[in-house]
C-alpha atoms as an extended CHARMM CRD file, in Angstrom:
* protein
*
        90  EXT
         1         1  MET       CA             22.1600000000       27.6200000000      -60.0830000000  PROA      1               0.0000000000
         2         2  PRO       CA             24.9710000000       25.0420000000      -60.2450000000  PROA      2               0.0000000000
         3         3  ARG       CA             24.3030000000       21.4140000000      -59.3220000000  PROA      3               0.0000000000
         4         4  TYR       CA             26.8030000000       19.4030000000      -57.2870000000  PROA      4               0.0000000000
         5         5  LEU       CA             27.5050000000       15.8110000000      -56.2940000000  PROA      5               0.0000000000
         6         6  VAL       CA             28.7310000000       15.7230000000      -52.6890000000  PROA      6               0.0000000000
         7         7  GLU       CA             30.5450000000       12.6700000000      -51.3260000000  PROA      7               0.0000000000
         8         8  ARG       CA             30.3890000000       11.9970000000      -47.5870000000  PROA      8               0.0000000000
         9         9  THR       CA             31.8410000000        9.2500000000      -45.3980000000  PROA      9               0.0000000000
        10        10  PHE       CA             30.2290000000        8.1990000000      -42.1160000000  PROA      10              0.0000000000
        11        11  PRO       CA             32.6460000000        5.7300000000      -40.4350000000  PROA      11              0.0000000000
        12        12  GLU       CA             29.9710000000        4.6120000000      -37.9560000000  PROA      12              0.0000000000
        13        13  GLY       CA             27.1490000000        4.7080000000      -40.5100000000  PROA      13              0.0000000000
        14        14  LEU       CA             24.6690000000        7.4160000000      -41.4470000000  PROA      14              0.0000000000
        15        15  PRO       CA             22.8890000000        8.5140000000      -38.2650000000  PROA      15              0.0000000000
        16        16  LEU       CA             19.7320000000        9.7110000000      -40.0810000000  PROA      16              0.0000000000
        17        17  LEU       CA             17.1080000000        7.0100000000      -39.4270000000  PROA      17              0.0000000000
        18        18  PRO       CA             13.6290000000        6.5660000000      -40.9850000000  PROA      18              0.0000000000
        19        19  THR       CA             11.8680000000        7.5530000000      -37.7480000000  PROA      19              0.0000000000
        20        20  ALA       CA             10.0220000000       10.6310000000      -36.4750000000  PROA      20              0.0000000000
        21        21  GLU       CA             13.3060000000       11.8130000000      -34.9670000000  PROA      21              0.0000000000
        22        22  GLY       CA             15.0500000000       11.2520000000      -38.2970000000  PROA      22              0.0000000000
        23        23  ALA       CA             12.3670000000       13.2440000000      -40.1100000000  PROA      23              0.0000000000
        24        24  GLU       CA             12.7780000000       16.0860000000      -37.6400000000  PROA      24              0.0000000000
        25        25  ALA       CA             16.5550000000       16.0010000000      -38.0910000000  PROA      25              0.0000000000
        26        26  ALA       CA             16.1510000000       16.0890000000      -41.9000000000  PROA      26              0.0000000000
        27        27  LEU       CA             13.8900000000       19.1440000000      -41.6400000000  PROA      27              0.0000000000
        28        28  GLY       CA             16.5540000000       20.8610000000      -39.5450000000  PROA      28              0.0000000000
        29        29  ILE       CA             19.1610000000       20.0740000000      -42.1930000000  PROA      29              0.0000000000
        30        30  VAL       CA             16.9080000000       21.4950000000      -44.9090000000  PROA      30              0.0000000000
        31        31  ALA       CA             16.3340000000       24.6850000000      -42.8830000000  PROA      31              0.0000000000
        32        32  ARG       CA             20.0560000000       25.2430000000      -42.1630000000  PROA      32              0.0000000000
        33        33  ASN       CA             20.8550000000       24.5790000000      -45.8310000000  PROA      33              0.0000000000
        34        34  ALA       CA             18.2350000000       27.1160000000      -46.9470000000  PROA      34              0.0000000000
        35        35  GLU       CA             19.8600000000       29.7960000000      -44.7930000000  PROA      35              0.0000000000
        36        36  ARG       CA             22.9010000000       29.4000000000      -47.0440000000  PROA      36              0.0000000000
        37        37  GLY       CA             21.0320000000       29.1190000000      -50.3660000000  PROA      37              0.0000000000
        38        38  VAL       CA             21.6900000000       25.3650000000      -50.5330000000  PROA      38              0.0000000000
        39        39  THR       CA             19.0030000000       22.8850000000      -51.6570000000  PROA      39              0.0000000000
        40        40  TRP       CA             19.3180000000       19.1530000000      -50.9240000000  PROA      40              0.0000000000
        41        41  ILE       CA             17.7820000000       17.3640000000      -53.9340000000  PROA      41              0.0000000000
        42        42  HSD       CA             18.3400000000       13.7210000000      -52.9090000000  PROA      42              0.0000000000
        43        43  SER       CA             21.0000000000       11.2810000000      -51.7600000000  PROA      43              0.0000000000
        44        44  TYR       CA             22.2130000000        7.7810000000      -52.5160000000  PROA      44              0.0000000000
        45        45  VAL       CA             23.3730000000        5.7000000000      -49.5560000000  PROA      45              0.0000000000
        46        46  THR       CA             25.5630000000        2.5860000000      -49.7470000000  PROA      46              0.0000000000
        47        47  PRO       CA             24.1010000000       -0.5970000000      -48.2090000000  PROA      47              0.0000000000
        48        48  ASP       CA             26.4300000000       -0.3410000000      -45.1850000000  PROA      48              0.0000000000
        49        49  LYS       CA             25.3000000000        3.3050000000      -44.6920000000  PROA      49              0.0000000000
        50        50  ARG       CA             28.9310000000        4.4800000000      -44.4620000000  PROA      50              0.0000000000
        51        51  LYS       CA             29.0220000000        6.4880000000      -47.6990000000  PROA      51              0.0000000000
        52        52  THR       CA             26.5470000000        8.9070000000      -49.2590000000  PROA      52              0.0000000000
        53        53  PHE       CA             26.4510000000       10.6260000000      -52.6310000000  PROA      53              0.0000000000
        54        54  CYS       CA             24.1980000000       13.6720000000      -52.3970000000  PROA      54              0.0000000000
        55        55  ILE       CA             22.8320000000       15.9170000000      -55.1360000000  PROA      55              0.0000000000
        56        56  TYR       CA             22.6100000000       19.6130000000      -54.2570000000  PROA      56              0.0000000000
        57        57  ASP       CA             21.8090000000       22.8990000000      -55.9250000000  PROA      57              0.0000000000
        58        58  ALA       CA             23.9620000000       25.6330000000      -54.4030000000  PROA      58              0.0000000000
        59        59  PRO       CA             25.5670000000       28.9540000000      -55.2620000000  PROA      59              0.0000000000
        60        60  SER       CA             29.0710000000       27.5630000000      -54.6420000000  PROA      60              0.0000000000
        61        61  PRO       CA             31.0880000000       24.7000000000      -53.1510000000  PROA      61              0.0000000000
        62        62  GLU       CA             31.8650000000       26.9990000000      -50.2060000000  PROA      62              0.0000000000
        63        63  ALA       CA             28.1320000000       27.2840000000      -49.4370000000  PROA      63              0.0000000000
        64        64  ILE       CA             27.9090000000       23.4680000000      -49.3690000000  PROA      64              0.0000000000
        65        65  ARG       CA             30.9150000000       23.2190000000      -47.0460000000  PROA      65              0.0000000000
        66        66  ASP       CA             29.4000000000       25.8810000000      -44.7690000000  PROA      66              0.0000000000
        67        67  ALA       CA             26.0600000000       24.0290000000      -44.6970000000  PROA      67              0.0000000000
        68        68  GLY       CA             27.8500000000       20.7580000000      -43.9490000000  PROA      68              0.0000000000
        69        69  ALA       CA             29.6550000000       22.3530000000      -41.0150000000  PROA      69              0.0000000000
        70        70  ALA       CA             26.4020000000       23.8670000000      -39.7070000000  PROA      70              0.0000000000
        71        71  ASN       CA             24.7400000000       20.4480000000      -39.9450000000  PROA      71              0.0000000000
        72        72  GLY       CA             27.6560000000       18.5360000000      -38.4390000000  PROA      72              0.0000000000
        73        73  VAL       CA             28.1040000000       16.3090000000      -41.4840000000  PROA      73              0.0000000000
        74        74  PRO       CA             31.3340000000       15.5590000000      -43.3410000000  PROA      74              0.0000000000
        75        75  VAL       CA             32.1280000000       16.7660000000      -46.8440000000  PROA      75              0.0000000000
        76        76  ASP       CA             34.7410000000       14.5890000000      -48.5330000000  PROA      76              0.0000000000
        77        77  ALA       CA             34.4890000000       15.9210000000      -52.0660000000  PROA      77              0.0000000000
        78        78  ILE       CA             32.3200000000       18.2440000000      -54.1350000000  PROA      78              0.0000000000
        79        79  HSD       CA             31.9630000000       17.8490000000      -57.9040000000  PROA      79              0.0000000000
        80        80  GLU       CA             30.0380000000       20.2610000000      -60.1090000000  PROA      80              0.0000000000
        81        81  GLY       CA             28.1050000000       18.5000000000      -62.8370000000  PROA      81              0.0000000000
        82        82  ARG       CA             25.3480000000       18.6230000000      -65.4070000000  PROA      82              0.0000000000
        83        83  VAL       CA             22.4660000000       16.2380000000      -65.9390000000  PROA      83              0.0000000000
        84        84  LEU       CA             23.1120000000       13.5430000000      -68.5120000000  PROA      84              0.0000000000
        85        85  ASP       CA             20.4790000000       10.9110000000      -69.1850000000  PROA      85              0.0000000000
        86        86  PRO       CA             19.7860000000        8.4270000000      -71.9760000000  PROA      86              0.0000000000
        87        87  TYR       CA             17.4440000000       10.9160000000      -73.6650000000  PROA      87              0.0000000000
        88        88  PHE       CA             19.8580000000       13.8530000000      -73.9450000000  PROA      88              0.0000000000
        89        89  HSD       CA             19.9100000000       13.5480000000      -77.7590000000  PROA      89              0.0000000000
        90        90  ARG       CA             16.1970000000       14.3750000000      -78.1540000000  PROA      90              0.0000000000
């Protein structure tokens, strides 16, 4: 399955908080993603919480866009990529 980097912008800051409500919201996101064959691996959030860079496994960019719409989150850009780490030569 392809892996993607998804860029998102939240002008007012990421609304997902580290609370019980935030955990419940994250589980809802995971469930709606799964309905579309999309798996959220992890995300990086800027210190001001206005930009995220999320790693996903998904069948296509369209599936990611559909999941984003279902979850009410923006999708600025989607880039397909491969893992590259400092140990790739071994």
